[in-house]
mmCIF file of the C-alpha atoms, coordinates in Angstrom:
data_MODEL
# 
_entry.id   MODEL 
# 
loop_
_atom_site.group_PDB 
_atom_site.id 
_atom_site.type_symbol 
_atom_site.label_atom_id 
_atom_site.label_alt_id 
_atom_site.label_comp_id 
_atom_site.label_asym_id 
_atom_site.label_entity_id 
_atom_site.label_seq_id 
_atom_site.pdbx_PDB_ins_code 
_atom_site.Cartn_x 
_atom_site.Cartn_y 
_atom_site.Cartn_z 
_atom_site.occupancy 
_atom_site.B_iso_or_equiv 
_atom_site.pdbx_formal_charge 
_atom_site.auth_seq_id 
_atom_site.auth_comp_id 
_atom_site.auth_asym_id 
_atom_site.auth_atom_id 
_atom_site.pdbx_PDB_model_num 
ATOM 1  C CA . MET A 1 1  ? 72.268 90.676 87.672  1.00 0.00 ? 1  MET A CA 1 
ATOM 2  C CA . THR A 1 2  ? 68.518 90.755 87.625  1.00 0.00 ? 2  THR A CA 1 
ATOM 3  C CA . ASP A 1 3  ? 65.887 88.037 87.535  1.00 0.00 ? 3  ASP A CA 1 
ATOM 4  C CA . THR A 1 4  ? 63.697 88.743 84.521  1.00 0.00 ? 4  THR A CA 1 
ATOM 5  C CA . ASP A 1 5  ? 60.655 87.062 82.995  1.00 0.00 ? 5  ASP A CA 1 
ATOM 6  C CA . SER A 1 6  ? 62.055 87.122 79.450  1.00 0.00 ? 6  SER A CA 1 
ATOM 7  C CA . ALA A 1 7  ? 61.904 84.258 76.973  1.00 0.00 ? 7  ALA A CA 1 
ATOM 8  C CA . PRO A 1 8  ? 64.126 81.271 77.803  1.00 0.00 ? 8  PRO A CA 1 
ATOM 9  C CA . THR A 1 9  ? 67.679 81.404 76.487  1.00 0.00 ? 9  THR A CA 1 
ATOM 10 C CA . ALA A 1 10 ? 68.883 78.319 74.625  1.00 0.00 ? 10 ALA A CA 1 
ATOM 11 C CA . PHE A 1 11 ? 72.119 76.907 75.996  1.00 0.00 ? 11 PHE A CA 1 
ATOM 12 C CA . ASP A 1 12 ? 73.610 76.784 72.501  1.00 0.00 ? 12 ASP A CA 1 
ATOM 13 C CA . SER A 1 13 ? 73.278 80.571 72.240  1.00 0.00 ? 13 SER A CA 1 
ATOM 14 C CA . LEU A 1 14 ? 75.603 80.987 75.244  1.00 0.00 ? 14 LEU A CA 1 
ATOM 15 C CA . GLY A 1 15 ? 78.665 79.798 73.349  1.00 0.00 ? 15 GLY A CA 1 
ATOM 16 C CA . LEU A 1 16 ? 79.188 76.690 75.449  1.00 0.00 ? 16 LEU A CA 1 
ATOM 17 C CA . PRO A 1 17 ? 81.417 73.966 73.993  1.00 0.00 ? 17 PRO A CA 1 
ATOM 18 C CA . HIS A 1 18 ? 79.816 70.885 72.446  1.00 0.00 ? 18 HIS A CA 1 
ATOM 19 C CA . PHE A 1 19 ? 80.805 68.577 75.292  1.00 0.00 ? 19 PHE A CA 1 
ATOM 20 C CA . LEU A 1 20 ? 78.782 70.704 77.723  1.00 0.00 ? 20 LEU A CA 1 
ATOM 21 C CA . LEU A 1 21 ? 75.832 71.098 75.337  1.00 0.00 ? 21 LEU A CA 1 
ATOM 22 C CA . ASN A 1 22 ? 75.743 67.328 74.845  1.00 0.00 ? 22 ASN A CA 1 
ATOM 23 C CA . SER A 1 23 ? 75.821 66.737 78.601  1.00 0.00 ? 23 SER A CA 1 
ATOM 24 C CA . LEU A 1 24 ? 73.042 69.257 79.213  1.00 0.00 ? 24 LEU A CA 1 
ATOM 25 C CA . THR A 1 25 ? 70.891 67.591 76.547  1.00 0.00 ? 25 THR A CA 1 
ATOM 26 C CA . GLU A 1 26 ? 71.538 64.135 78.028  1.00 0.00 ? 26 GLU A CA 1 
ATOM 27 C CA . LEU A 1 27 ? 70.526 65.423 81.453  1.00 0.00 ? 27 LEU A CA 1 
ATOM 28 C CA . GLY A 1 28 ? 67.285 66.855 80.041  1.00 0.00 ? 28 GLY A CA 1 
ATOM 29 C CA . TYR A 1 29 ? 68.040 70.559 80.391  1.00 0.00 ? 29 TYR A CA 1 
ATOM 30 C CA . GLU A 1 30 ? 66.451 72.560 77.594  1.00 0.00 ? 30 GLU A CA 1 
ATOM 31 C CA . ALA A 1 31 ? 67.081 76.235 78.315  1.00 0.00 ? 31 ALA A CA 1 
ATOM 32 C CA . ALA A 1 32 ? 69.217 78.382 80.571  1.00 0.00 ? 32 ALA A CA 1 
ATOM 33 C CA . THR A 1 33 ? 67.621 80.110 83.507  1.00 0.00 ? 33 THR A CA 1 
ATOM 34 C CA . PRO A 1 34 ? 67.941 83.904 83.684  1.00 0.00 ? 34 PRO A CA 1 
ATOM 35 C CA . ILE A 1 35 ? 70.875 83.774 86.117  1.00 0.00 ? 35 ILE A CA 1 
ATOM 36 C CA . GLN A 1 36 ? 72.681 81.256 83.902  1.00 0.00 ? 36 GLN A CA 1 
ATOM 37 C CA . ALA A 1 37 ? 72.189 83.394 80.801  1.00 0.00 ? 37 ALA A CA 1 
ATOM 38 C CA . GLU A 1 38 ? 73.281 86.587 82.571  1.00 0.00 ? 38 GLU A CA 1 
ATOM 39 C CA . THR A 1 39 ? 76.441 85.275 84.235  1.00 0.00 ? 39 THR A CA 1 
ATOM 40 C CA . ARG A 1 40 ? 78.010 83.769 81.096  1.00 0.00 ? 40 ARG A CA 1 
ATOM 41 C CA . PRO A 1 41 ? 79.022 87.033 79.332  1.00 0.00 ? 41 PRO A CA 1 
ATOM 42 C CA . ALA A 1 42 ? 80.366 88.601 82.528  1.00 0.00 ? 42 ALA A CA 1 
ATOM 43 C CA . MET A 1 43 ? 82.436 85.555 83.408  1.00 0.00 ? 43 MET A CA 1 
ATOM 44 C CA . LEU A 1 44 ? 83.779 85.284 79.863  1.00 0.00 ? 44 LEU A CA 1 
ATOM 45 C CA . SER A 1 45 ? 85.032 88.844 80.033  1.00 0.00 ? 45 SER A CA 1 
ATOM 46 C CA . GLY A 1 46 ? 86.821 88.116 83.310  1.00 0.00 ? 46 GLY A CA 1 
ATOM 47 C CA . GLN A 1 47 ? 84.514 90.164 85.523  1.00 0.00 ? 47 GLN A CA 1 
ATOM 48 C CA . ASP A 1 48 ? 83.845 89.199 89.115  1.00 0.00 ? 48 ASP A CA 1 
ATOM 49 C CA . VAL A 1 49 ? 80.293 87.942 89.468  1.00 0.00 ? 49 VAL A CA 1 
ATOM 50 C CA . VAL A 1 50 ? 77.964 87.775 92.452  1.00 0.00 ? 50 VAL A CA 1 
ATOM 51 C CA . GLY A 1 51 ? 74.741 85.951 91.665  1.00 0.00 ? 51 GLY A CA 1 
ATOM 52 C CA . ILE A 1 52 ? 71.722 86.336 93.891  1.00 0.00 ? 52 ILE A CA 1 
ATOM 53 C CA . ALA A 1 53 ? 68.639 84.303 93.086  1.00 0.00 ? 53 ALA A CA 1 
ATOM 54 C CA . GLN A 1 54 ? 66.167 82.055 94.838  1.00 0.00 ? 54 GLN A CA 1 
ATOM 55 C CA . THR A 1 55 ? 66.826 78.404 95.587  1.00 0.00 ? 55 THR A CA 1 
ATOM 56 C CA . GLY A 1 56 ? 66.353 76.182 92.553  1.00 0.00 ? 56 GLY A CA 1 
ATOM 57 C CA . THR A 1 57 ? 67.123 78.798 89.913  1.00 0.00 ? 57 THR A CA 1 
ATOM 58 C CA . GLY A 1 58 ? 70.384 77.222 88.741  1.00 0.00 ? 58 GLY A CA 1 
ATOM 59 C CA . LYS A 1 59 ? 73.027 79.305 90.491  1.00 0.00 ? 59 LYS A CA 1 
ATOM 60 C CA . THR A 1 60 ? 75.438 76.376 90.744  1.00 0.00 ? 60 THR A CA 1 
ATOM 61 C CA . ALA A 1 61 ? 75.282 75.784 86.984  1.00 0.00 ? 61 ALA A CA 1 
ATOM 62 C CA . ALA A 1 62 ? 75.502 79.531 86.378  1.00 0.00 ? 62 ALA A CA 1 
ATOM 63 C CA . PHE A 1 63 ? 79.031 79.452 87.767  1.00 0.00 ? 63 PHE A CA 1 
ATOM 64 C CA . ALA A 1 64 ? 79.999 75.876 86.859  1.00 0.00 ? 64 ALA A CA 1 
ATOM 65 C CA . LEU A 1 65 ? 79.163 75.982 83.138  1.00 0.00 ? 65 LEU A CA 1 
ATOM 66 C CA . PRO A 1 66 ? 81.362 78.988 82.257  1.00 0.00 ? 66 PRO A CA 1 
ATOM 67 C CA . SER A 1 67 ? 84.131 77.596 84.463  1.00 0.00 ? 67 SER A CA 1 
ATOM 68 C CA . LEU A 1 68 ? 84.018 74.198 82.765  1.00 0.00 ? 68 LEU A CA 1 
ATOM 69 C CA . ALA A 1 69 ? 83.845 75.876 79.349  1.00 0.00 ? 69 ALA A CA 1 
ATOM 70 C CA . SER A 1 70 ? 87.105 77.679 80.142  1.00 0.00 ? 70 SER A CA 1 
ATOM 71 C CA . LEU A 1 71 ? 89.115 74.559 80.987  1.00 0.00 ? 71 LEU A CA 1 
ATOM 72 C CA . ASP A 1 72 ? 92.312 73.940 79.076  1.00 0.00 ? 72 ASP A CA 1 
ATOM 73 C CA . PHE A 1 73 ? 92.403 70.153 78.787  1.00 0.00 ? 73 PHE A CA 1 
ATOM 74 C CA . ASP A 1 74 ? 96.076 70.233 77.804  1.00 0.00 ? 74 ASP A CA 1 
ATOM 75 C CA . ALA A 1 75 ? 97.091 71.950 81.028  1.00 0.00 ? 75 ALA A CA 1 
ATOM 76 C CA . VAL A 1 76 ? 97.994 69.692 83.924  1.00 0.00 ? 76 VAL A CA 1 
ATOM 77 C CA . VAL A 1 77 ? 97.554 72.278 86.662  1.00 0.00 ? 77 VAL A CA 1 
ATOM 78 C CA . PRO A 1 78 ? 94.580 73.131 88.858  1.00 0.00 ? 78 PRO A CA 1 
ATOM 79 C CA . GLN A 1 79 ? 92.279 75.505 86.981  1.00 0.00 ? 79 GLN A CA 1 
ATOM 80 C CA . ILE A 1 80 ? 89.138 75.728 89.114  1.00 0.00 ? 80 ILE A CA 1 
ATOM 81 C CA . LEU A 1 81 ? 88.728 76.000 92.871  1.00 0.00 ? 81 LEU A CA 1 
ATOM 82 C CA . VAL A 1 82 ? 85.235 75.492 94.256  1.00 0.00 ? 82 VAL A CA 1 
ATOM 83 C CA . LEU A 1 83 ? 84.542 76.594 97.829  1.00 0.00 ? 83 LEU A CA 1 
ATOM 84 C CA . CYS A 1 84 ? 81.262 75.585 99.460  1.00 0.00 ? 84 CYS A CA 1 
ATOM 85 C CA . PRO A 1 85 ? 80.158 76.978 102.828 1.00 0.00 ? 85 PRO A CA 1 
ATOM 86 C CA . THR A 1 86 ? 77.875 74.050 103.711 1.00 0.00 ? 86 THR A CA 1 
ATOM 87 C CA . ARG A 1 87 ? 77.834 70.273 103.417 1.00 0.00 ? 87 ARG A CA 1 
ATOM 88 C CA . GLU A 1 88 ? 74.534 70.421 101.529 1.00 0.00 ? 88 GLU A CA 1 
ATOM 89 C CA . LEU A 1 89 ? 75.955 72.761 98.902  1.00 0.00 ? 89 LEU A CA 1 
ATOM 90 C CA . SER A 1 90 ? 79.110 70.638 98.652  1.00 0.00 ? 90 SER A CA 1 
ATOM 91 C CA . MET A 1 91 ? 76.976 67.590 97.871  1.00 0.00 ? 91 MET A CA 1 
ATOM 92 C CA . GLN A 1 92 ? 74.945 69.517 95.281  1.00 0.00 ? 92 GLN A CA 1 
ATOM 93 C CA . VAL A 1 93 ? 78.066 70.838 93.552  1.00 0.00 ? 93 VAL A CA 1 
ATOM 94 C CA . ALA A 1 94 ? 79.674 67.399 93.551  1.00 0.00 ? 94 ALA A CA 1 
ATOM 95 C CA . ASP A 1 95 ? 76.601 65.905 91.864  1.00 0.00 ? 95 ASP A CA 1 
# 
């Protein structure tokens, strides 16, 4: 993954479900950051992804949005496991 200075990518072009698009709009997010736009296709195809970017670039959402988009709401089994190495990151992810 690379950090590029290309034009912003609209969230609706990433193929996210409506419930996520609505939530992003309500929270005031307008466009995906480069790391968010680049991780979506790789995660959809089942590839392992390592994202390296500076603080504040949206890495948490880069992994959370595709994971949430993949949930099967009819399944009553754990589907996502989130591991956080620090308390600060745990609090950020929980928010």
